C-alpha positions as CSV (number, residue, x, y, z in Angstrom):
1,M,250.4,24.5,2.0
2,N,247.9,26.7,3.7
3,Y,249.9,29.8,2.5
4,K,249.4,28.7,-1.2
5,K,245.7,28.4,-0.7
6,Q,245.5,31.9,0.7
7,I,247.5,33.3,-2.3
8,L,245.3,31.4,-4.8
9,A,242.1,32.7,-3.0
10,A,243.4,36.3,-3.0
11,L,244.3,36.0,-6.7
12,A,240.9,34.6,-7.6
13,I,239.1,37.4,-5.8
14,A,241.4,40.0,-7.5
15,V,240.6,38.6,-10.9
16,T,236.9,38.5,-10.2
17,V,236.8,42.1,-8.9
18,S,238.8,43.4,-11.8
19,A,236.6,41.6,-14.3
20,C,233.5,43.2,-12.7
21,S,235.0,46.6,-12.8
22,T,236.1,46.4,-16.4
23,H,232.7,45.1,-17.4
24,S,230.8,48.0,-15.8
25,T,233.1,50.9,-16.8
26,G,230.4,52.3,-19.1
27,T,232.3,52.0,-22.3
28,R,230.0,51.9,-25.3
29,S,230.0,48.6,-27.2
30,D,227.9,46.9,-29.9
31,N,227.0,44.0,-27.6
32,C,225.4,46.1,-25.0
33,M,222.0,44.5,-24.4
34,Q,220.2,47.1,-22.2
35,I,219.1,50.7,-22.6
36,G,221.7,53.2,-21.6
37,C,224.3,50.7,-20.5
38,G,227.0,52.5,-22.6
39,D,226.1,55.9,-21.3
40,G,225.3,55.3,-17.7
41,L,222.2,56.7,-15.9
42,Q,221.4,60.2,-17.0
43,F,219.0,62.7,-15.6
44,Y,217.6,65.5,-17.6
45,Q,216.5,68.0,-15.0
46,H,215.3,70.6,-17.6
47,E,212.4,68.4,-18.7
48,E,209.0,69.8,-17.9
49,N,207.6,66.6,-16.4
50,S,210.7,65.2,-14.8
51,A,210.5,63.4,-11.4
52,I,212.3,66.4,-9.9
53,T,210.1,69.3,-11.1
54,L,206.7,67.6,-11.2
55,P,206.2,67.1,-7.4
56,R,207.4,70.7,-6.8
57,R,204.7,72.0,-9.2
58,W,201.9,69.8,-7.9
59,Y,202.6,69.7,-4.2
60,G,205.1,72.5,-3.7
61,V,204.6,76.1,-2.6
62,N,206.5,78.4,-4.9
63,G,208.7,75.5,-6.0
64,M,209.6,74.5,-2.4
65,L,208.7,71.4,-0.5
66,P,208.8,70.9,3.3
67,E,211.6,68.3,2.7
68,D,213.9,71.2,1.5
69,F,214.2,72.4,5.1
70,P,215.6,70.6,8.2
71,P,213.1,68.6,10.4
72,G,211.6,70.8,13.1
73,S,212.5,74.1,11.6
74,P,209.9,76.8,11.4
75,Q,210.3,77.1,7.7
76,R,209.5,73.5,7.2
77,K,206.3,73.8,9.4
78,R,205.2,76.9,7.5
79,I,205.7,75.4,4.1
80,R,203.8,72.2,5.2
81,E,200.9,74.4,6.3
82,L,200.8,76.2,3.0
83,Q,201.1,72.9,1.2
84,I,198.1,71.5,3.1
85,E,196.1,74.7,2.3
86,K,197.0,74.3,-1.4
87,L,196.0,70.6,-1.4
88,R,192.7,71.4,0.3
89,S,191.9,74.1,-2.3
90,Q,192.3,71.3,-4.9
91,G,189.9,69.0,-3.1
92,L,192.7,66.8,-1.7
93,D,193.6,65.8,1.9
94,A,197.0,66.5,3.5
95,H,198.5,63.5,1.8
96,G,197.2,64.3,-1.7
97,R,194.3,61.9,-1.8
98,P,190.8,63.0,-2.9
99,L,188.6,64.1,0.0
100,S,185.7,62.1,-1.3
101,Q,187.4,58.8,-0.4
C-alpha cells in the first residue's frame, strides 16, 4: 500500500515538472501575456546607453572599472584611484554623490 503512494507521488511530481518545463520553453504563442515571453530575455550590448556601457563611460577609466580586476590586485587599486580622481574632477565624492551634500 505504501509502495503505491510513493509511485503516485513520483508520478505527480514528474507530471508537474514536465508541465512547467514545457510551459517555459520559450516557444512563441498568441496567448503570451507578457513582453518578451516568447523570445526570452535579450540583451543588446551595442546600445549606447545600455546598462553595460553606461557605468563604464560615467565611472570607468578608459572603459575599465575596478571590478574588472581581482580583489587586492595592484591594477584594481590603481584603477580605483584613477576613478576617484575622475569623480572628484566632476564634483563628486568617491561613491559618485555630489560633494555639496
